[in-house]
N, C-alpha and C positions, 0 to 999 in steps of 0.2 A: 380280781387278778390273783392267780395262785402264786405261791412263794417261788416256784420254779420259773414262772413267767416273769416275775419281778426281777429275779437274778439275771435272766437272759436279757431283759431290757436294760438293766444296769450295765451289763457287760458290753452290749451294743453301744450304749452311750459313751462308755469309757473308750472303746475302740475308735468311735467317731471323733471324740475330743482329742485323742492322741493323734489321729490322722490330721485333724485341723491344726493342732499345735505344730506338727511337723511341717505342714505346708506353709504355715505362717512364720516359721522360723526364718530369721534374717541372718545374713552373714554366712561365714564359712561353717561347714558342718562336717561331721564324721565322714570319712571317705573322700573328702576333697583333696586334690593335689595342689600344693602351694610351693612357691619358691621362697626360701628364707635366707636372709643375710644375718649371720649370727656370730657371737663370740661367747665361748664357754671358758670361765675362769674360776679359780678357787677364791672363796671369800676370805680365807685366813691370811694368805700372803699375796693375793691378786695375781696368781700365776696363770698365764694363758694356757689352756689345754687344747683348744681348737678354735679356729676362726675362718671366716670367709673374707676378712679384711687384710689385704696384703701389707699395709702399713703397720697394723698391729702385729702381724706375724714377724715382720722385720725387727720391730722394737723388742719383741719377745725372744728374738734370737733363734727362730725356727731354722732347722737345717734345710738349706735350699739346694742341696746337691741334686735332689730329684725335682723335676718340674712339678709344681703343685698347682692344682686348679683352685682358684679363689672365687670362682663364680658362685652365685647363690645356689643352695642345695634344694633339690625337690624332695618333699616329704609328703606322706599321706597322713592326714589328720586322723588320730585314733587308732593307728596301726602299729604303734610301738616304735616308730622311726625317731621319735624324740621322747624326752622324759614325759611322764604322765601329767605333771603339773604344767608343762609347756603345751601339751595337747589341750588341756582344760582352758588355758589362756587363749588358744587360737580359736576355740569355738565361738562363733558369733562375730569374729573379726572380719576385716576387709583389707584390701590392698592399701598399703601406706601405714597401717597400724604398727605400733612397736610396743614392746614391754620388756621388763626385766624380771625374771622369775628366779626365786631362790629355791634350790633343790637340797633338802636335807640329806644326810648320808644314807638313811634307810630307804629313801626313794631314788638315790643315785647309785653308788657302787657298793653300798652296804657298810655296816659298821666294821671297824678294825677288830679282828678276832685274834687275841694273843696266842691262841692254840695253833694258829696257822703260821706262826714263826717257829721253825723247827731246826734242830741241829742234825746235819747229815754228814756222811763221809765225803771229804773233798775229792775222793776218787770218782764220785758220781758226776763231777763237773769237769767238762773239757778243760785242758790246761790253759787255753787262751781265754777262758771265762772265769778264771780263779782270781777275781778282784772285786772289791765292794762296788755295788751298783750294776754289776753285769746281770742281764736277763738270761735266765737259764730254764731248761726243762728237765725235771727229774721225775722219773716214774710217771710220765705223762701229765705232770702238773707244772704250770707256769709259775715262776717266782723270780725274785731278784736277790742277789747275794748282799747280805749286810756286812758280815765280817768273815775272815778266814784266819784261823789260828792253828798252826800245825797241820794236822791231817783232818781237821774238822771245820765245817763251814756252817754259818748261821744263815738260813734262807727264809725270806719272807714270802709266803705263798698267798697273802692277801692281794687283792687287786691294788695296783699302785695308787688309786684314788679312794681306797676304802677309808671310811671315817672322815672324808672331806666334805664340807658343805660347799656347794657349787652355785654359781650365778650364771644364768643363761639370758643374755641380751639378744633380742631378735627384732627384725623388721620384716613384715610381709611385703615381698617385692612384687609378686605376681601370682595369679591363679593359672594353673597349667591345664589347658583343655585338650591340646594336641596329644593323641595317644602315643605317638612315637616319643615325644618328650616325656610322657608319663612312664614309658618303658625305660627310658634313660634314667629317670629318677629311681625306679625300683632297682635297676642294676647298680646304680651308684651307691646304694646302701650296702652292697656286697663287694663291689670292686673299687679299686682306687681310681682307675681310669675306665670310662665307658667306651666300649668299642663302637664301630659303625653299625647302625641298625636302621631298618625301615620296615614299613608294613605294606603288604600287597594282598590283593584279592585274587586267588588262583582258582581256575576252573579245572576240575578233575572228574574223571569217570569213576563212579563208585557204585558198588552193589547195594541196592536199597530194597528192603523187604516190602512187598506189596501184599496188602491184606486181601484175603479171598472174598468172594461174593457172599454177603451175609445170608442170602437165601439158599446157598449151597452148603449144607451142613457137613458134607464130606470133603469139601475143598480144603486144601492146606495152603499156608502162606508160601508165596514164591518170591524169588528175588529177580531184579532186573537192573541193568546198567543205566544209571542216570547221571547227567552232568550236574555236579554240585559245586557251590562256591565255598572256599575255605579262606578265611582271613588269617593271614600268616605273618608273624613277626620274624624277619630274617636278621640274624646276628652274624657279623664277620668276626670270627674268633681269631685273635692274634696270640703270640707266644705268652704275653703277660697274662691274658685271660686264661689260657690253657693251664698255666702253672699256678694260678691263684688258688690257695688252699680252700677258701670258702666256696669257690665255684666247683672245684673238684668234689667236695663233700656234699654240696647242697644244690647242684644244678637242676636236679629233678624238681625239688621243692621250689626253686626260683622260677622255673618255667611254669609250674602250676600256679604260682602266685600271679605271674604276669598274665596268663590266659584268663584267670578268674577276674582279676581286677580290671582288665582292659576288654573283657568280653571277646577274646580271640579264640580261634579254633586250635591253633598250634603254634609252636616255636621251632624254627629250623636254624641250627647253628652251622655255619659254613666255616670250615677250617682253611685258612690261607697259608700255603706253603711257599716260601721263597725258592726261586730257582737256584742252581749251583751245581756242585759236584766236583769231579776230578778234572774237568776241562778236557784237553786233547788226549792225554794219556788215558783218562777214564773212557773216552769214546773208543779209543783203540782197543782197550781191554774188553770193553763191552762187545765190540764187533768180533773179536777173536773168541770171546766166551760164547757168543751166540752160535758159533759153528762148532758143533760137537763132532765126535768121531764119525757118527753116522752120516752127517752132512758132508764131511770130507770124502768118505767112500762113495756117496751118491754122486758127488761132483766128478770124481775120477771115473766112475762108471759111465757118466754122460760123455766123458772125453775119450772113451774106449781105451782106458789105461788099465793094464793088468798089474795089480799090486805085487804079484809074485815076480814080475819082471823089473820092478823098481829097485835099484840098488842105492841105498841111503847110508852114507857114512856119518855116524853120530858125531864124531869129532869135527868133521867139516861143517855139519849143520850148526853145531854150537858156535864155531868160529864165525860163521856167516851171521848168526844172530847177534853176536857181540859187536861185529862191525856195523 
């Protein structure tokens, strides 16, 4: 056997063993959708950062002015939805497993950088935010005010959790197989609240290229209308979703991620507009506005009225309208 043949045989054996090991792999794997119940806290002072446990949230004094969803979160293993160390812990797991994973600063929100704490003019900060602890945006950078003395402010542009070691406690609640739930999980990583959504298979007429007869060398490809099926994710967009910054900036990327991960053909977003308006007065004004000068003249012509014979007193007309 030649050296090239030996290398080819070794490569084939490696591919076969990799395929066997992948098929023999047990438990959860990269790309699986799972529901996690979790709590994220700092190890230094045991401060709760995020949780799906309502009791823990209440004890931590979470602001409950806005309704918060405490149901387990759907994540995709290996897709950056959780910290890398948590992804590694999930591989091979199964429903009911739990773990506590420590996240060092460099794998979390980075080390604290002293150079990111800078002194700026207080004029760059809105008056209502000129106090220690206020979150501010200056020159498109997010930061929080540490001190304000005179006309100068000291602003920390590090992430609020920079330099913090974190602890991620989780339990695998379920494996998500339903694609609509999987779509909810993807949207949930970008939006605070997931809108109504569903998946339908639509039939549509579409121009399809038909290859010419192979025996006819001069024949050119043609197109014909065929009925094709398109698996579509429908999303009902509400005001909260429309105004969401991440959605506005990344909706194309989000739609691509959904279609690729869920093997869908397209995403259709339906905007829901509530009724309303000016009521009766609006209807009256709309009706009057719909009749332009040309419409009035046409109506008078139909009634055999000569405009030159019509005597209209402007003061009388104004007085009648006031009454």
